[in-house]
C-alpha positions, 0 to 999 in steps of 0.5 A: 032870008038868012035861014035854012029852015023855020027854026035855024037862023044862019045870019043877021043883018046889021042896019045901023045908020044905013038910012043916013049915008051922010051920018055914016060918013061922019061917024066912020071918020069919027069912030076911026079917029077915036079908035086910033086914039084908044089904041095909042093912048092906052098902049102908051099908058100900059107901056109906061106902067110896065117900063117904070118900076116906080109905077109897079103899085096896086093902083097902076096895076089896076090901071094897066088892067083897065087900059088893056080891057079898053083896048080889048073891048073896043077891038071886039066891036069897033072893026064891025062898027066901021065895016057896017058904016061902009055897007048898006046892010052888013051880013054877020053869021049867027055864030060870029054875031054871038061871039062878038056879043059875048066878048063885048058883054064880058069885057063891059061887065069886067070893067064894071067890077074892075072899077069897083075894085079900084074904088076899094084900092083908093079907099084903103090908100086914103083911109088907111095909108099906113096899113096900105102896103100890108093890106094891098099886097100882091096876094090881094090885088092880083086876085081882085083883078082876076076876079073882075075878069072871071066875073065878067066872063061868067056873066057873059057866058050865062047871057049869051047861052040864054040868047043863043037858045032863043028862036028867031022866026020872022026877022033877022034885021038888027037896028044897030051896027053891032050885035048888041044883046038888047037889040037881038032879044027884040028879034026873038019870037019866043017868051024872053022872060027868063032872059029879062030876069037874067039881065036883071040879076046881071044888072044887080051883080055887075052894075048895082053892087059895084056901084054901091061899093064905089059909093060907100068907098067914096063916102068914107074917102070924102069923110077922111079927106075932110079931116085932113088939116092941111089944104095941100093934103086935101087937094092932093087926096082929092086929086088922087080920086078925081080921075077914078070918080070921073071915069065912074060917072061917065062909064056907069052913067052911060051904062045905066041909061042904056041897060037900066032904063025902061024899054018902051015902044014910044012915039019917037020916030025911027030916024031919031031913034037910030040917031039916039042909039048911035050916039049912046053906043058911041059914047058907051063903046068908044068915048070912055075908053078914049078918055080914060088914059087922058083922065088918068095921066094928064093930072098924074105927075108920076105918069107924066114923069115916066113918059118923059123919062121913057121918051128921053131914054129912047131918044138918047138910045137912038142917038 
């Protein structure tokens, strides 16, 4: 089924939550709503940042990249997720599955590195406020953002290329609703030691190193904030970093749970395992991109003022 001979796989079958039709209906409505909120929230945030010249700063440049990244990331997987909820077994071609896996992995890795770059930006802004304009000039923050995208793409090229070379001899059924790399590696009928080593190196480069950068940056940030004499100054500084730190905790926490935890053939039943993986994937793939614009804008006076200004001008133009 789904192959032309014993060595060439032509398609995968995405099972997802097909054994739980009631859950599929709930998840379909929930994921669709969240996806629309992602498009709306991140789209508004990007528009506001581009529209308001006062927001043309390194911090908002990185935030604009993050919002665009979240839209691209969810768009690479959510349509397939929604489609898998509507069919008992979703058939996906081998090339289509690899392409979706490549895009999701690349964009996820990019976001890891980008969050590290954003931490460096906050470190310079708080620890060296007078030198901030000179250090975080356009010649610095644009390459930092571009480097995040390039590193994610390169990492994904390596992981996807190695996965595509594996033979899939017996089983083409993916117990997931997207082409997720760990789920695909489980189907290989050859030694995946190279893939495991490559994934470990990838975890080190795009997970551990950026997280170390973030942690060290925040150690210096907190130490600097504690030395600020005024309570108002401390509150303002903490407020500046609270959004980024919240996003980091949610994003990295979920990724480490998915990719860094040991994989074991435990006694957890298949029903419970499906539900758990669905919830984790939902949190990782949809929840964080939906929360990002809310986290960054609700407590940001500059963004709220820019939104009101933009909407006010549009209303006045329409009169």
